[in-house]
N, C-alpha and C positions, 0 to 999 in steps of 0.2 A: 533707190528699186528697193523694193521688201525683201527682207532675209527670209529665208523658208525655214519651215521647222525639222529640225536635229529631231533624231531617232534616238531614243536611247539605248542604245547599246553601245557595245566596247568597238572603238574605233581601232579598225585593223591594220590601217599604217600607222608606222611608228613614228614616221614624221610629224605628221598629224595630229597623233593621241599628242605627241611631248609638247607641241605647239598650244592645243588647246587645255593640256591640264598648266601651262605656264601661263596662259590668259587668264583663266580662271580661277586658279590659285591666288594672280593679284587681285583678280575681282571679289576673293572670298576675302579675302585679308581684308580690302578694304571695305567692306562691308561689316565687318566685324569691329573695327574701328571706329566706323560714324555712328554703330549702335552704340558704342560703350560710350561715346562722347555724348552724342544726341541724348540718350536715354539712362544716363549716367548708370550705364549696369556692368558686372563685373563678367568680363566676356574672354575667352581663352580656346583658341584653334589649334587645333595639333593634327598638323598633315605629315604623311609618308608619301615619297612617288615611290610610284613602281621600282626603280633605280634603289631603293630604300633613305633616300636623303629626307632630314628632318626639317618642316616649315611650321613655324609654330608663332602664335600671336597672344600675347596675354595685355591687358589694362590694366593689372596689377599684380603683375608676378606671377610666374604659371605656379612656382612653388606653392607658393598662398592659395592659388585658385584653388589646384589637386587636392590641397589638404582641406579647404572650405569643400568641395566637392562630396570628399571621403568622409567627413565630420556629418555632412547631411544625409548621402546615403546610409551612412551607419544610424542615425538618428532615424530617418524611414525605416528602415529593417526593424529598430527595436519597437518602432510604433506600431508595423504591422505583424512582430511578433507578439504584441500585447494585446494585441486587438486578438490574433489566432489565442492567446491563452485565456481572453476575457471569454471567449465563445466557448473553447471547449470546456472551462470550468462550468459554464452558464450548462451546456449539455449534460458532463458529469452528473451537476448536482438537480436535476431533473430526473435523472435515472437512478438517484437515490432516492430522491421524495420517492419515485413510483415505487421502489425496492421497500422502502419504511413502510409505504402503505401498503403495501402487499403483505408484510410483516405482518405489521398491526392486526389486518383482515384474520390472516391463520392464526394467530395468538388469538383473539376475541373468539373465532372457534374452537380452537383448542380449550379455554375454558369454558367453553358452552353456551355462548352468545353471538347473534347476529346468524342461527340455524337457518330460518324462518327461506331465506335466498338460496341455501346450499338444495344441490340435487340428492339423490340418495344415493347415488356413485361417491359424491362428496363425501356425505356422509360417513361411509364405508369405509373411505380413505380415511377419515379422520378417525371413526373409533380404530382400526390397524394401528394406527399411527400413536394414539396414546395405548394401545395392548406392549407395543414394543416399548416404548417409553416406560411404562410400569413394569414390563420384565427385564428391560435394564437398569431400575433404580431396585428391583430385587434382586439382582445379581449382586449390585454394589452394598446394599446392605449385608449380604449375607459374606460378601467376603471382609467386610468392615467390621462383623461379628468375629468372624475365623481369626481376625489380626489381632481383635483385645483378646480374647479368648487364648491365643498364642502369648499373647505380653505379657495378661496374669499368670498365666504357665510358669512361664519364667521367671516372672516376680515371686511368685511361692516358692522355686525350686531355690531360688535366691534366699530367702527368707528361711525356710528351712534349714536352708545349709549355716544360714547367721546363728538360727537356731542353736542348732547343734553345736557349733564352735562356744556361742556363751557358754551351754550347760556341762559342754567340758571343760572350761575353764574356771565353770563356779564348783565344780567337785561333781553335778546333780548327776542321776541316772542320764542316760539317753532317753529321748523323748518315745521311741518304739515302745521298751520297756516300762514307762512311767505309764504309757496309754494302757499294756497288760497289766500291771499293776491294779490301775483306778478299775477297770473290767473286772478282774477278779475281786474285787474287794465288794464291786457293787451286787456282783451276783451271789456274793456270800452272805449281803445283805438281806439280798432278796429272797433268799435260800434260808434264814431263819425267822421272815417275819412268817412264811407260809405255816398256816395251821391245818393239820387235819383234821377232821370231826367237828363239835359242835363247841364252840364256847365254853 
């Protein structure tokens, strides 16, 4: 008598379910053993019953098989991550290449090259950008000049102090009195050389 087709759904009768579990479990473990012997495959099966009992079969030790499984999974994950990293790197490299090309075009246009392909709005934009850049350069130049002037003034003040200290040390009159004396002597020399009337 032919056996009828069994529906794939949970068996409601507890006794029938337990009997089916025992028969099918034994059949599954037998098939796993046959597969390992016939095909020289490393096979491991772990089964937990509804009551929580553990049934297992391993052709070469459950711990060894689980370690091998974990290693294989880790390698597979690493390969997947490597492939994803390579794809991401390729994508980033393509984006960088596009950005570099865009920057080169902008640089050429700022240098006045390749302007034939520009529209009037683009040319106005380039002009405005150059004017902003020139304004920033002028501001920076003025700032540098001011800093240099301040440094030179500070250096001059230090040198004047040092000069005054050295004159005092040598017993020479201060620089301000020396300048007045020189100016007076010059004016007197100039005055004596002036002649009114015919020579």
